[in-house]
C-alpha positions as CSV (number, residue, x, y, z in Angstrom):
1,M,6.9,7.6,18.1
2,V,7.5,9.2,14.7
3,V,6.6,5.9,13.1
4,L,3.3,5.6,14.9
5,M,2.4,9.1,14.0
6,K,3.2,8.4,10.3
7,I,1.1,5.2,10.4
8,G,-1.7,7.0,12.2
9,T,-2.0,9.6,9.4
10,L,-2.5,7.0,6.7
11,P,-6.0,5.9,5.9
12,R,-6.9,2.3,6.5
13,S,-7.2,1.7,2.7
14,A,-3.6,2.9,2.3
15,M,-2.3,0.4,4.8
16,I,-4.3,-2.4,3.1
17,I,-2.8,-1.4,-0.3
18,L,0.7,-1.2,1.3
19,E,0.4,-4.7,2.6
20,K,-0.7,-6.0,-0.8
21,L,2.3,-4.3,-2.4
22,V,4.7,-5.8,0.2
23,C,3.2,-9.3,0.0
24,E,2.5,-9.6,-3.7
25,G,5.1,-7.3,-5.3
26,P,4.6,-4.7,-8.0
27,L,1.0,-4.3,-9.0
28,T,-1.0,-1.9,-11.2
29,P,-4.0,0.0,-9.8
30,S,-6.4,-2.4,-11.5
31,G,-4.4,-5.4,-10.2
32,L,-4.7,-4.0,-6.7
33,H,-8.5,-3.6,-7.3
34,E,-8.8,-7.2,-8.4
35,K,-6.9,-8.5,-5.3
36,S,-8.4,-6.2,-2.7
37,N,-11.9,-5.3,-4.0
38,I,-11.2,-1.7,-3.1
39,P,-12.7,0.9,-5.6
40,L,-10.1,2.3,-8.0
41,R,-10.7,5.9,-6.8
42,T,-9.8,4.8,-3.3
43,I,-6.8,3.0,-4.6
44,S,-5.6,6.1,-6.4
45,H,-6.0,8.2,-3.3
46,A,-4.2,5.5,-1.2
47,L,-1.3,5.3,-3.6
48,K,-1.0,9.1,-3.6
49,E,-0.8,9.1,0.2
50,L,1.8,6.2,0.2
51,R,3.9,8.0,-2.4
52,K,3.7,11.3,-0.3
53,H,5.1,9.4,2.7
54,D,7.7,7.6,0.4
55,L,6.3,4.2,1.3
56,C,5.7,3.1,-2.3
57,K,7.2,4.0,-5.7
58,R,5.8,4.2,-9.2
59,Q,7.5,2.4,-12.1
60,D,6.7,2.4,-15.8
61,N,5.0,-0.7,-16.9
62,L,6.6,-1.8,-20.2
63,A,3.8,-4.2,-20.9
64,D,1.1,-1.5,-20.7
65,M,2.3,2.1,-20.4
66,R,-1.2,3.2,-19.4
67,Q,-1.0,1.2,-16.2
68,P,2.1,2.1,-14.1
69,L,3.3,-0.5,-11.6
70,Y,3.5,0.4,-7.9
71,Y,5.8,-1.3,-5.4
72,A,6.5,-1.0,-1.8
73,D,9.8,0.8,-0.9
74,R,11.1,-2.0,1.4
75,Q,14.1,0.0,2.5
76,K,11.9,2.9,3.7
77,I,9.6,0.4,5.4
78,E,12.4,-1.4,7.1
79,Q,14.0,2.0,8.0
80,L,10.7,3.1,9.7
81,K,10.3,-0.4,11.2
82,I,6.6,-0.6,10.3
83,D,5.0,-3.7,11.7
84,L,1.9,-4.3,9.6
85,N,0.7,-7.2,11.7
86,R,0.8,-5.1,14.8
87,W,-1.0,-2.3,13.0
88,R,-3.7,-4.7,11.9
89,T,-4.1,-6.0,15.4
90,E,-4.3,-2.5,16.9
91,R,-6.8,-1.3,14.3
92,R,-8.7,-4.6,14.0
93,V,-8.2,-4.8,10.3
94,Y,-9.2,-8.2,9.0
95,F,-9.0,-9.6,5.5
96,R,-11.5,-11.8,3.7
97,I,-10.2,-15.0,2.3
98,L,-11.8,-15.6,-1.1
């Protein structure tokens, strides 16, 4: 039940961002914007929420220090046993295929 409460407190955009990080690996905020078409301000808020819940981590980007890389904390996700597919089904979150 703790897991469902934690998932329930996250905004929908945060869950979409988390899935992108899980599926596509470390990304910058602008990379997340390109892949999800979510506004940068919303991405910043979502990353802040994910970091607050320890679901993603920030890493320095040696290629461009202005754009940090964010990646999903797979250990934390596995520990909490978050099932993103189940969440998407319950919340009716669908993704556009471009």
